[in-house]
PAROVO-615058 format. One record per residue (C-alpha): residue number from 1; residue in three letters; x, y, z. Coordinates in steps of 0.05 Angstrom, whole numbers, m for minus. Each point is the difference from the previous one (the first is absolute). Example, Ala and Ser with C-alpha at 12.3 -4.5 7.8 and 13.67 -1.06 7.14 Angstrom:
2
<rec resi="1" resn="ala" X="246" Y="m90" Z="156"/>
<rec resi="2" resn="ser" X="27" Y="69" Z="m13"/>
***
This chain:
347
<rec resi="1" resn="met" X="0" Y="0" Z="0"/>
<rec resi="2" resn="lys" X="57" Y="48" Z="16"/>
<rec resi="3" resn="lys" X="28" Y="m13" Z="m69"/>
<rec resi="4" resn="ser" X="m66" Y="15" Z="m35"/>
<rec resi="5" resn="lys" X="m10" Y="62" Z="41"/>
<rec resi="6" resn="phe" X="70" Y="26" Z="m17"/>
<rec resi="7" resn="leu" X="m7" Y="m12" Z="m74"/>
<rec resi="8" resn="leu" X="m69" Y="31" Z="m4"/>
<rec resi="9" resn="ala" X="22" Y="60" Z="40"/>
<rec resi="10" resn="leu" X="62" Y="10" Z="m43"/>
<rec resi="11" resn="ala" X="m41" Y="m3" Z="m64"/>
<rec resi="12" resn="ala" X="m51" Y="49" Z="27"/>
<rec resi="13" resn="glu" X="54" Y="49" Z="23"/>
<rec resi="14" resn="thr" X="36" Y="m4" Z="m66"/>
<rec resi="15" resn="ala" X="m64" Y="12" Z="m38"/>
<rec resi="16" resn="ala" X="m17" Y="59" Z="44"/>
<rec resi="17" resn="val" X="68" Y="33" Z="m14"/>
<rec resi="18" resn="ile" X="m8" Y="m11" Z="m74"/>
<rec resi="19" resn="leu" X="m72" Y="22" Z="m8"/>
<rec resi="20" resn="thr" X="m28" Y="49" Z="49"/>
<rec resi="21" resn="ala" X="23" Y="63" Z="m35"/>
<rec resi="22" resn="cys" X="m32" Y="m18" Z="m66"/>
<rec resi="23" resn="gly" X="m63" Y="33" Z="m27"/>
<rec resi="24" resn="ser" X="m22" Y="45" Z="57"/>
<rec resi="25" resn="glu" X="m38" Y="64" Z="m11"/>
<rec resi="26" resn="lys" X="18" Y="64" Z="36"/>
<rec resi="27" resn="thr" X="m49" Y="25" Z="54"/>
<rec resi="28" resn="ser" X="m53" Y="m49" Z="m21"/>
<rec resi="29" resn="tyr" X="m47" Y="m46" Z="38"/>
<rec resi="30" resn="val" X="39" Y="m58" Z="m29"/>
<rec resi="31" resn="gln" X="64" Y="27" Z="31"/>
<rec resi="32" resn="ser" X="m36" Y="11" Z="66"/>
<rec resi="33" resn="gly" X="m22" Y="m73" Z="m3"/>
<rec resi="34" resn="met" X="71" Y="m22" Z="m13"/>
<rec resi="35" resn="asp" X="24" Y="41" Z="59"/>
<rec resi="36" resn="ala" X="m53" Y="m32" Z="43"/>
<rec resi="37" resn="ile" X="25" Y="m70" Z="m20"/>
<rec resi="38" resn="ala" X="71" Y="20" Z="19"/>
<rec resi="39" resn="ala" X="m27" Y="20" Z="68"/>
<rec resi="40" resn="met" X="m40" Y="m65" Z="5"/>
<rec resi="41" resn="glu" X="m65" Y="40" Z="3"/>
<rec resi="42" resn="ile" X="m35" Y="m47" Z="m47"/>
<rec resi="43" resn="ser" X="m72" Y="21" Z="11"/>
<rec resi="44" resn="asp" X="20" Y="72" Z="m14"/>
<rec resi="45" resn="ala" X="34" Y="m24" Z="m64"/>
<rec resi="46" resn="tyr" X="m64" Y="m32" Z="m26"/>
<rec resi="47" resn="gly" X="m36" Y="65" Z="14"/>
<rec resi="48" resn="tyr" X="50" Y="40" Z="m40"/>
<rec resi="49" resn="phe" X="m4" Y="m48" Z="m58"/>
<rec resi="50" resn="asp" X="m76" Y="6" Z="0"/>
<rec resi="51" resn="gln" X="8" Y="76" Z="m2"/>
<rec resi="52" resn="ala" X="50" Y="m7" Z="m56"/>
<rec resi="53" resn="glu" X="m51" Y="m39" Z="m40"/>
<rec resi="54" resn="glu" X="m54" Y="53" Z="12"/>
<rec resi="55" resn="ala" X="49" Y="54" Z="m22"/>
<rec resi="56" resn="gly" X="15" Y="m37" Z="m64"/>
<rec resi="57" resn="glu" X="73" Y="m13" Z="14"/>
<rec resi="58" resn="asn" X="41" Y="m53" Z="m37"/>
<rec resi="59" resn="glu" X="m40" Y="m65" Z="5"/>
<rec resi="60" resn="arg" X="62" Y="m44" Z="m8"/>
<rec resi="61" resn="leu" X="35" Y="34" Z="58"/>
<rec resi="62" resn="ile" X="m62" Y="m7" Z="43"/>
<rec resi="63" resn="leu" X="m4" Y="m74" Z="m14"/>
<rec resi="64" resn="arg" X="75" Y="m7" Z="13"/>
<rec resi="65" resn="gly" X="m8" Y="36" Z="67"/>
<rec resi="66" resn="arg" X="m60" Y="m42" Z="21"/>
<rec resi="67" resn="gly" X="38" Y="m63" Z="m18"/>
<rec resi="68" resn="met" X="58" Y="22" Z="44"/>
<rec resi="69" resn="ala" X="m47" Y="15" Z="58"/>
<rec resi="70" resn="leu" X="m33" Y="m68" Z="m8"/>
<rec resi="71" resn="met" X="68" Y="m34" Z="3"/>
<rec resi="72" resn="thr" X="14" Y="31" Z="68"/>
<rec resi="73" resn="glu" X="m64" Y="m35" Z="24"/>
<rec resi="74" resn="leu" X="22" Y="m66" Z="m31"/>
<rec resi="75" resn="lys" X="m58" Y="3" Z="m50"/>
<rec resi="76" resn="tyr" X="42" Y="m25" Z="m56"/>
<rec resi="77" resn="asp" X="m54" Y="m25" Z="m47"/>
<rec resi="78" resn="glu" X="m35" Y="68" Z="2"/>
<rec resi="79" resn="ala" X="67" Y="35" Z="m10"/>
<rec resi="80" resn="ile" X="14" Y="m44" Z="m60"/>
<rec resi="81" resn="glu" X="m67" Y="20" Z="m29"/>
<rec resi="82" resn="cys" X="16" Y="74" Z="8"/>
<rec resi="83" resn="phe" X="68" Y="m7" Z="m32"/>
<rec resi="84" resn="thr" X="m28" Y="m41" Z="m57"/>
<rec resi="85" resn="arg" X="m55" Y="51" Z="m13"/>
<rec resi="86" resn="ala" X="52" Y="55" Z="m1"/>
<rec resi="87" resn="leu" X="41" Y="m38" Z="m51"/>
<rec resi="88" resn="arg" X="m61" Y="m11" Z="m44"/>
<rec resi="89" resn="leu" X="m8" Y="76" Z="m5"/>
<rec resi="90" resn="ser" X="67" Y="6" Z="m34"/>
<rec resi="91" resn="asp" X="1" Y="28" Z="m71"/>
<rec resi="92" resn="gly" X="41" Y="m60" Z="m22"/>
<rec resi="93" resn="ile" X="67" Y="35" Z="m1"/>
<rec resi="94" resn="pro" X="38" Y="m19" Z="63"/>
<rec resi="95" resn="glu" X="24" Y="59" Z="42"/>
<rec resi="96" resn="asp" X="32" Y="7" Z="68"/>
<rec resi="97" resn="leu" X="m67" Y="m5" Z="36"/>
<rec resi="98" resn="asp" X="m15" Y="m67" Z="m34"/>
<rec resi="99" resn="tyr" X="66" Y="m29" Z="25"/>
<rec resi="100" resn="asp" X="m12" Y="30" Z="69"/>
<rec resi="101" resn="ile" X="m69" Y="m32" Z="6"/>
<rec resi="102" resn="asn" X="27" Y="m66" Z="m25"/>
<rec resi="103" resn="tyr" X="51" Y="m1" Z="56"/>
<rec resi="104" resn="tyr" X="m55" Y="9" Z="51"/>
<rec resi="105" resn="leu" X="m41" Y="m53" Z="m35"/>
<rec resi="106" resn="ala" X="58" Y="m49" Z="5"/>
<rec resi="107" resn="ser" X="9" Y="17" Z="73"/>
<rec resi="108" resn="ala" X="m74" Y="m13" Z="14"/>
<rec resi="109" resn="tyr" X="4" Y="m67" Z="m36"/>
<rec resi="110" resn="tyr" X="62" Y="m17" Z="39"/>
<rec resi="111" resn="lys" X="m29" Y="18" Z="68"/>
<rec resi="112" resn="ser" X="m63" Y="m41" Z="m15"/>
<rec resi="113" resn="gly" X="44" Y="m61" Z="m14"/>
<rec resi="114" resn="arg" X="m13" Y="1" Z="m75"/>
<rec resi="115" resn="phe" X="73" Y="m6" Z="m18"/>
<rec resi="116" resn="asp" X="m9" Y="m23" Z="m72"/>
<rec resi="117" resn="glu" X="m44" Y="60" Z="m16"/>
<rec resi="118" resn="ala" X="49" Y="48" Z="34"/>
<rec resi="119" resn="ser" X="57" Y="m30" Z="m40"/>
<rec resi="120" resn="gly" X="m42" Y="7" Z="m63"/>
<rec resi="121" resn="val" X="m7" Y="75" Z="11"/>
<rec resi="122" resn="tyr" X="76" Y="6" Z="4"/>
<rec resi="123" resn="asp" X="5" Y="m42" Z="m63"/>
<rec resi="124" resn="ala" X="m45" Y="49" Z="m36"/>
<rec resi="125" resn="ile" X="40" Y="60" Z="25"/>
<rec resi="126" resn="leu" X="65" Y="m32" Z="m23"/>
<rec resi="127" resn="thr" X="m29" Y="m16" Z="m68"/>
<rec resi="128" resn="leu" X="m10" Y="75" Z="m11"/>
<rec resi="129" resn="lys" X="60" Y="24" Z="40"/>
<rec resi="130" resn="pro" X="53" Y="m54" Z="0"/>
<rec resi="131" resn="ser" X="49" Y="42" Z="40"/>
<rec resi="132" resn="glu" X="m47" Y="12" Z="58"/>
<rec resi="133" resn="thr" X="46" Y="m17" Z="58"/>
<rec resi="134" resn="asp" X="m53" Y="2" Z="54"/>
<rec resi="135" resn="ser" X="m44" Y="m51" Z="m36"/>
<rec resi="136" resn="tyr" X="57" Y="m50" Z="m2"/>
<rec resi="137" resn="tyr" X="15" Y="12" Z="73"/>
<rec resi="138" resn="leu" X="m73" Y="m6" Z="23"/>
<rec resi="139" resn="arg" X="m14" Y="m60" Z="m45"/>
<rec resi="140" resn="gly" X="61" Y="m32" Z="30"/>
<rec resi="141" resn="ile" X="m29" Y="8" Z="70"/>
<rec resi="142" resn="ile" X="m64" Y="m34" Z="m22"/>
<rec resi="143" resn="arg" X="36" Y="m57" Z="m35"/>
<rec resi="144" resn="leu" X="44" Y="m11" Z="61"/>
<rec resi="145" resn="glu" X="m59" Y="m4" Z="47"/>
<rec resi="146" resn="asn" X="m36" Y="m45" Z="m50"/>
<rec resi="147" resn="gly" X="58" Y="m49" Z="5"/>
<rec resi="148" resn="ser" X="33" Y="15" Z="m68"/>
<rec resi="149" resn="phe" X="70" Y="16" Z="23"/>
<rec resi="150" resn="glu" X="34" Y="m6" Z="m68"/>
<rec resi="151" resn="asp" X="m50" Y="47" Z="m33"/>
<rec resi="152" resn="ala" X="4" Y="49" Z="58"/>
<rec resi="153" resn="asn" X="76" Y="m2" Z="m3"/>
<rec resi="154" resn="glu" X="m3" Y="16" Z="m74"/>
<rec resi="155" resn="asp" X="m46" Y="59" Z="12"/>
<rec resi="156" resn="phe" X="44" Y="28" Z="55"/>
<rec resi="157" resn="lys" X="62" Y="m6" Z="m43"/>
<rec resi="158" resn="lys" X="m36" Y="35" Z="m57"/>
<rec resi="159" resn="ala" X="m21" Y="56" Z="46"/>
<rec resi="160" resn="ile" X="72" Y="9" Z="24"/>
<rec resi="161" resn="ser" X="26" Y="0" Z="m71"/>
<rec resi="162" resn="leu" X="m48" Y="56" Z="m18"/>
<rec resi="163" resn="ala" X="21" Y="42" Z="61"/>
<rec resi="164" resn="pro" X="70" Y="m25" Z="18"/>
<rec resi="165" resn="asp" X="15" Y="60" Z="44"/>
<rec resi="166" resn="asn" X="m63" Y="m6" Z="42"/>
<rec resi="167" resn="phe" X="33" Y="m29" Z="61"/>
<rec resi="168" resn="asp" X="m63" Y="9" Z="42"/>
<rec resi="169" resn="met" X="m37" Y="m48" Z="m46"/>
<rec resi="170" resn="val" X="56" Y="m51" Z="4"/>
<rec resi="171" resn="ile" X="m6" Y="2" Z="76"/>
<rec resi="172" resn="asp" X="m76" Y="m4" Z="m4"/>
<rec resi="173" resn="ile" X="7" Y="m62" Z="m44"/>
<rec resi="174" resn="tyr" X="48" Y="m31" Z="50"/>
<rec resi="175" resn="gln" X="m50" Y="12" Z="56"/>
<rec resi="176" resn="val" X="m57" Y="m31" Z="m39"/>
<rec resi="177" resn="met" X="42" Y="m61" Z="m18"/>
<rec resi="178" resn="ala" X="26" Y="m8" Z="71"/>
<rec resi="179" resn="ala" X="m71" Y="4" Z="28"/>
<rec resi="180" resn="ala" X="m21" Y="m54" Z="m48"/>
<rec resi="181" resn="gly" X="57" Y="m46" Z="22"/>
<rec resi="182" resn="tyr" X="49" Y="16" Z="m56"/>
<rec resi="183" resn="lys" X="52" Y="41" Z="38"/>
<rec resi="184" resn="asp" X="59" Y="m30" Z="m37"/>
<rec resi="185" resn="ala" X="m30" Y="17" Z="m67"/>
<rec resi="186" resn="gly" X="m14" Y="71" Z="24"/>
<rec resi="187" resn="arg" X="72" Y="7" Z="24"/>
<rec resi="188" resn="glu" X="24" Y="m25" Z="m67"/>
<rec resi="189" resn="met" X="m37" Y="58" Z="m33"/>
<rec resi="190" resn="ile" X="34" Y="49" Z="46"/>
<rec resi="191" resn="ser" X="68" Y="m31" Z="m15"/>
<rec resi="192" resn="glu" X="m13" Y="4" Z="m75"/>
<rec resi="193" resn="cys" X="m20" Y="73" Z="7"/>
<rec resi="194" resn="ile" X="65" Y="15" Z="37"/>
<rec resi="195" resn="ser" X="42" Y="m35" Z="m52"/>
<rec resi="196" resn="ser" X="m34" Y="37" Z="m57"/>
<rec resi="197" resn="his" X="16" Y="69" Z="29"/>
<rec resi="198" resn="ser" X="69" Y="31" Z="7"/>
<rec resi="199" resn="asp" X="m23" Y="61" Z="40"/>
<rec resi="200" resn="ile" X="m48" Y="m12" Z="58"/>
<rec resi="201" resn="ser" X="m4" Y="50" Z="57"/>
<rec resi="202" resn="asp" X="22" Y="m21" Z="69"/>
<rec resi="203" resn="tyr" X="m73" Y="7" Z="24"/>
<rec resi="204" resn="asn" X="m26" Y="m48" Z="m53"/>
<rec resi="205" resn="met" X="58" Y="m49" Z="11"/>
<rec resi="206" resn="gly" X="m15" Y="3" Z="74"/>
<rec resi="207" resn="arg" X="m73" Y="m18" Z="m13"/>
<rec resi="208" resn="phe" X="20" Y="m56" Z="m47"/>
<rec resi="209" resn="glu" X="49" Y="m29" Z="51"/>
<rec resi="210" resn="tyr" X="m52" Y="5" Z="54"/>
<rec resi="211" resn="tyr" X="m49" Y="m43" Z="m40"/>
<rec resi="212" resn="leu" X="56" Y="m47" Z="m20"/>
<rec resi="213" resn="gly" X="12" Y="m12" Z="74"/>
<rec resi="214" resn="asp" X="71" Y="29" Z="3"/>
<rec resi="215" resn="tyr" X="m13" Y="49" Z="57"/>
<rec resi="216" resn="glu" X="72" Y="20" Z="11"/>
<rec resi="217" resn="ser" X="7" Y="21" Z="m73"/>
<rec resi="218" resn="ala" X="m67" Y="35" Z="3"/>
<rec resi="219" resn="lys" X="23" Y="38" Z="62"/>
<rec resi="220" resn="ser" X="64" Y="22" Z="m34"/>
<rec resi="221" resn="tyr" X="m35" Y="25" Z="m63"/>
<rec resi="222" resn="leu" X="m54" Y="36" Z="38"/>
<rec resi="223" resn="glu" X="48" Y="34" Z="47"/>
<rec resi="224" resn="asn" X="40" Y="24" Z="m60"/>
<rec resi="225" resn="ser" X="m62" Y="27" Z="m35"/>
<rec resi="226" resn="asp" X="m18" Y="74" Z="5"/>
<rec resi="227" resn="arg" X="m52" Y="m3" Z="56"/>
<rec resi="228" resn="gly" X="m16" Y="73" Z="6"/>
<rec resi="229" resn="asp" X="m73" Y="3" Z="20"/>
<rec resi="230" resn="ser" X="m18" Y="m64" Z="m37"/>
<rec resi="231" resn="gly" X="m49" Y="m40" Z="39"/>
<rec resi="232" resn="gln" X="9" Y="m59" Z="m47"/>
<rec resi="233" resn="val" X="74" Y="m6" Z="14"/>
<rec resi="234" resn="thr" X="m13" Y="4" Z="75"/>
<rec resi="235" resn="leu" X="m56" Y="m51" Z="m6"/>
<rec resi="236" resn="phe" X="43" Y="m52" Z="m35"/>
<rec resi="237" resn="leu" X="62" Y="14" Z="43"/>
<rec resi="238" resn="gly" X="m42" Y="m8" Z="62"/>
<rec resi="239" resn="arg" X="m31" Y="m65" Z="m25"/>
<rec resi="240" resn="thr" X="69" Y="m25" Z="m16"/>
<rec resi="241" resn="tyr" X="23" Y="12" Z="71"/>
<rec resi="242" resn="glu" X="m62" Y="m35" Z="24"/>
<rec resi="243" resn="ala" X="16" Y="m60" Z="m44"/>
<rec resi="244" resn="leu" X="70" Y="0" Z="32"/>
<rec resi="245" resn="gly" X="m33" Y="0" Z="69"/>
<rec resi="246" resn="asp" X="21" Y="70" Z="20"/>
<rec resi="247" resn="tyr" X="m69" Y="27" Z="17"/>
<rec resi="248" resn="asn" X="25" Y="56" Z="45"/>
<rec resi="249" resn="tyr" X="42" Y="31" Z="m55"/>
<rec resi="250" resn="ala" X="m59" Y="m7" Z="m49"/>
<rec resi="251" resn="ile" X="m44" Y="38" Z="50"/>
<rec resi="252" resn="ser" X="53" Y="55" Z="6"/>
<rec resi="253" resn="leu" X="1" Y="7" Z="m76"/>
<rec resi="254" resn="tyr" X="m76" Y="7" Z="m3"/>
<rec resi="255" resn="asn" X="m2" Y="50" Z="57"/>
<rec resi="256" resn="thr" X="57" Y="42" Z="m29"/>
<rec resi="257" resn="tyr" X="m37" Y="4" Z="m66"/>
<rec resi="258" resn="leu" X="m67" Y="16" Z="32"/>
<rec resi="259" resn="asp" X="31" Y="57" Z="41"/>
<rec resi="260" resn="lys" X="5" Y="38" Z="m66"/>
<rec resi="261" resn="asn" X="m57" Y="m32" Z="m39"/>
<rec resi="262" resn="his" X="m63" Y="m8" Z="41"/>
<rec resi="263" resn="asp" X="m47" Y="m23" Z="m54"/>
<rec resi="264" resn="asp" X="29" Y="m65" Z="m27"/>
<rec resi="265" resn="ser" X="m51" Y="m53" Z="16"/>
<rec resi="266" resn="asn" X="44" Y="m55" Z="m29"/>
<rec resi="267" resn="ile" X="55" Y="14" Z="50"/>
<rec resi="268" resn="tyr" X="m49" Y="4" Z="58"/>
<rec resi="269" resn="asn" X="m28" Y="m67" Z="m22"/>
<rec resi="270" resn="gln" X="68" Y="m34" Z="m6"/>
<rec resi="271" resn="met" X="22" Y="27" Z="67"/>
<rec resi="272" resn="gly" X="m64" Y="m28" Z="30"/>
<rec resi="273" resn="leu" X="14" Y="m68" Z="m31"/>
<rec resi="274" resn="cys" X="70" Y="1" Z="28"/>
<rec resi="275" resn="gln" X="m25" Y="18" Z="69"/>
<rec resi="276" resn="met" X="m50" Y="m58" Z="m5"/>
<rec resi="277" resn="lys" X="59" Y="m48" Z="m12"/>
<rec resi="278" resn="met" X="32" Y="29" Z="63"/>
<rec resi="279" resn="glu" X="m66" Y="m12" Z="38"/>
<rec resi="280" resn="arg" X="m6" Y="74" Z="14"/>
<rec resi="281" resn="tyr" X="m74" Y="0" Z="m18"/>
<rec resi="282" resn="ser" X="m22" Y="66" Z="30"/>
<rec resi="283" resn="glu" X="56" Y="36" Z="m37"/>
<rec resi="284" resn="ala" X="m20" Y="m36" Z="m64"/>
<rec resi="285" resn="leu" X="m71" Y="22" Z="10"/>
<rec resi="286" resn="ser" X="23" Y="72" Z="6"/>
<rec resi="287" resn="ser" X="41" Y="m6" Z="m64"/>
<rec resi="288" resn="phe" X="m59" Y="m28" Z="m40"/>
<rec resi="289" resn="gln" X="m46" Y="54" Z="26"/>
<rec resi="290" resn="ala" X="51" Y="54" Z="m16"/>
<rec resi="291" resn="gly" X="2" Y="m26" Z="m71"/>
<rec resi="292" resn="met" X="m76" Y="3" Z="m4"/>
<rec resi="293" resn="asn" X="1" Y="72" Z="23"/>
<rec resi="294" resn="ser" X="53" Y="22" Z="m50"/>
<rec resi="295" resn="glu" X="m20" Y="41" Z="m60"/>
<rec resi="296" resn="glu" X="29" Y="m53" Z="m46"/>
<rec resi="297" resn="asn" X="m42" Y="m61" Z="14"/>
<rec resi="298" resn="ser" X="3" Y="m42" Z="m63"/>
<rec resi="299" resn="ile" X="3" Y="m64" Z="40"/>
<rec resi="300" resn="met" X="m59" Y="14" Z="47"/>
<rec resi="301" resn="gln" X="m28" Y="m70" Z="m8"/>
<rec resi="302" resn="thr" X="66" Y="m32" Z="21"/>
<rec resi="303" resn="leu" X="7" Y="48" Z="59"/>
<rec resi="304" resn="lys" X="m71" Y="m13" Z="24"/>
<rec resi="305" resn="tyr" X="10" Y="m75" Z="m3"/>
<rec resi="306" resn="asn" X="67" Y="4" Z="37"/>
<rec resi="307" resn="glu" X="m32" Y="44" Z="53"/>
<rec resi="308" resn="ile" X="m50" Y="m56" Z="14"/>
<rec resi="309" resn="val" X="55" Y="m52" Z="3"/>
<rec resi="310" resn="ala" X="37" Y="43" Z="51"/>
<rec resi="311" resn="tyr" X="m62" Y="4" Z="44"/>
<rec resi="312" resn="glu" X="m7" Y="m76" Z="m5"/>
<rec resi="313" resn="tyr" X="72" Y="m11" Z="24"/>
<rec resi="314" resn="met" X="m16" Y="49" Z="57"/>
<rec resi="315" resn="glu" X="m59" Y="m46" Z="16"/>
<rec resi="316" resn="glu" X="m49" Y="57" Z="m9"/>
<rec resi="317" resn="phe" X="m47" Y="m45" Z="m39"/>
<rec resi="318" resn="gln" X="m64" Y="42" Z="7"/>
<rec resi="319" resn="thr" X="35" Y="61" Z="m30"/>
<rec resi="320" resn="ala" X="29" Y="m44" Z="m55"/>
<rec resi="321" resn="ala" X="m68" Y="m30" Z="m16"/>
<rec resi="322" resn="thr" X="m33" Y="68" Z="m4"/>
<rec resi="323" resn="leu" X="54" Y="26" Z="m46"/>
<rec resi="324" resn="met" X="m3" Y="m63" Z="m43"/>
<rec resi="325" resn="lys" X="m75" Y="9" Z="m9"/>
<rec resi="326" resn="asp" X="12" Y="70" Z="m27"/>
<rec resi="327" resn="tyr" X="59" Y="m25" Z="m42"/>
<rec resi="328" resn="ile" X="m43" Y="m53" Z="m35"/>
<rec resi="329" resn="lys" X="m52" Y="53" Z="m18"/>
<rec resi="330" resn="leu" X="55" Y="39" Z="m35"/>
<rec resi="331" resn="tyr" X="36" Y="m59" Z="m31"/>
<rec resi="332" resn="pro" X="m51" Y="m56" Z="m9"/>
<rec resi="333" resn="asp" X="45" Y="m40" Z="m48"/>
<rec resi="334" resn="asp" X="50" Y="m16" Z="54"/>
<rec resi="335" resn="ser" X="m20" Y="m72" Z="14"/>
<rec resi="336" resn="ala" X="56" Y="m10" Z="51"/>
<rec resi="337" resn="ala" X="m28" Y="58" Z="40"/>
<rec resi="338" resn="gln" X="m70" Y="m31" Z="m2"/>
<rec resi="339" resn="arg" X="28" Y="m64" Z="31"/>
<rec resi="340" resn="glu" X="39" Y="39" Z="52"/>
<rec resi="341" resn="tyr" X="m63" Y="38" Z="19"/>
<rec resi="342" resn="glu" X="m36" Y="m66" Z="13"/>
<rec resi="343" resn="phe" X="57" Y="m19" Z="46"/>
<rec resi="344" resn="leu" X="1" Y="67" Z="36"/>
<rec resi="345" resn="lys" X="m75" Y="m5" Z="15"/>
<rec resi="346" resn="thr" X="14" Y="m62" Z="41"/>
<rec resi="347" resn="arg" X="52" Y="33" Z="45"/>
***
């Protein structure tokens, strides 16, 4: 279950990064609806889309928005219908919005367990745009979860060949493969990437060595990199020290960074995780809550979940259960949280 949850979440996050900026209208009801979805105010979003329809705004964008809202409520069949209707309104000449909607359609198929249909959408995109890196990557995720390792491996390699300098994607592919039980194959891809480049920054080499499991080399590269105010360098250097068992130094790195940068939710979260390993649960709780209160809160779901875990370890089960009930309302597709909530209700 953890594997499925990770793969699904990674696909959804990737799609969100690729697609959310496409096709919005300035100061429109549609845009207000999209903003409401981002804030997880789904009932408000539906209201805005109804107003957009009454105002005669773009019907395809309205259907796209409604489909996205339905996906947050796990109503995948209804979302698929919205996306399909939006595609039928096309004039027959594919444009950016058509590809955008198709990505969401594929995601809805995927989340509803209809892997073949999701893969078919990516097939169709690649027929028209054979250099669409994201389609290879996302189709690879589906093929991997569907048990087709060789096909997935081929898709991932194709994606890397189309964007050889996208080191973030190489690492994402490693994480997907590792979560599916193919860590060695994922590390092989990292090694191939290293060997095919003559000039890789110390930061990226540090990340690669971290995932290859050579923490001493990772530490050396990351310490040589230009840290400046980079939260990412601090994050990976701290995680490297954690992997080497030096939790106290990792904590000092996080605190030093946060003294100057108060709004990095990723650092607060990682510091909390480190404090959890040290069994300093109340301090971990404070770190997670500080991350939630920061202006930059792109990992709010992760922080909320970790907050609940901290309360559990502190044996404050009633508080944890109350927070988990609210969490599930916001993130109903987290099946692990659903099971944990059932457990908490018995404590």
